[in-house]
C-alpha positions, 0 to 999 in steps of 0.5 A, spaced: 218 711 305 213 708 300 209 702 301 208 699 295 203 693 293 203 688 287 196 689 287 193 683 281 194 677 286 194 681 293 189 678 298 183 683 299 185 682 307 192 684 306 190 690 302 186 692 308 191 691 313 196 695 309 191 701 308 190 701 315 197 701 317 199 707 311 194 711 314 196 710 321 203 711 320 201 717 315 205 713 309 204 713 302 201 707 299 201 706 292 198 700 288 201 697 282 196 693 277 194 691 270 188 693 271 184 699 276 183 696 283 178 699 288 181 704 292 179 706 299 177 714 299 182 718 302 189 721 302 196 717 301 193 712 296 194 711 289 194 706 284 198 706 278 195 702 272 200 699 268 199 696 261 197 689 260 203 684 259 207 679 263 211 682 269 209 690 267 207 691 274 213 688 277 217 692 272 214 699 275 215 696 282 222 694 281 224 701 276 220 705 282 221 703 289 227 705 292 231 703 298 227 704 304 221 702 301 217 696 303 214 692 297 208 687 299 208 681 293 207 674 293 211 674 286 219 671 288 222 674 282 220 681 283 222 680 290 228 677 288 230 683 284 228 688 289 232 684 294 238 685 289 236 693 290 236 693 297 229 694 297 225 690 303 219 685 300 214 681 304 209 676 302 202 676 304 204 670 309 208 675 312 215 671 310 220 677 309 225 676 303 232 678 304 239 676 301 239 669 306 232 666 303 230 669 296 235 666 292 233 659 295 225 661 294 228 663 287 231 656 285 225 652 288 219 656 285 224 655 278 224 648 279 218 647 281 215 650 274 220 646 270 217 640 273 210 642 272 211 644 265 214 637 264 208 634 267 212 631 273 208 636 279 201 638 280 198 644 278 196 646 285 198 653 288 199 656 295 193 653 300 188 658 301 189 665 305 186 664 312 186 668 318 192 665 321 196 668 315 192 675 315 195 675 323 202 673 321 203 678 315 200 684 320 205 682 325 211 682 320 209 688 317 208 692 324 215 689 326 218 692 318 215 698 319 218 699 326 224 697 323 224 702 317 
């Protein structure tokens, strides 16, 4: 098993939780981003810097993650591609993407994108990341790691 982080927009508290979990369970952790990330020292953690451009990190993760791996991402199209390839995905707020929910999430995301593009919806993003989100993520991660 390998843990993957779609690292360009990953909240720092999530990264810290994942690093601790990877070390505790001795699982390889790979951070994929368009720019170099600050990594904690130690074995088992590496980064892949992809060329800048739309979705380059996503493409790398989809091409390299395998069933049995776990990917942390807030990117719903990436999560949909992973679920299609039988790779488990979880977002930084602890929501696990699977066949039962990723299609609906992707359709909603695409609809909202179209509405924003047409000026029919606001441009607000997700609520600020907080301690409750971090705890929900940590709990979901622990359950997934035990199961996988």
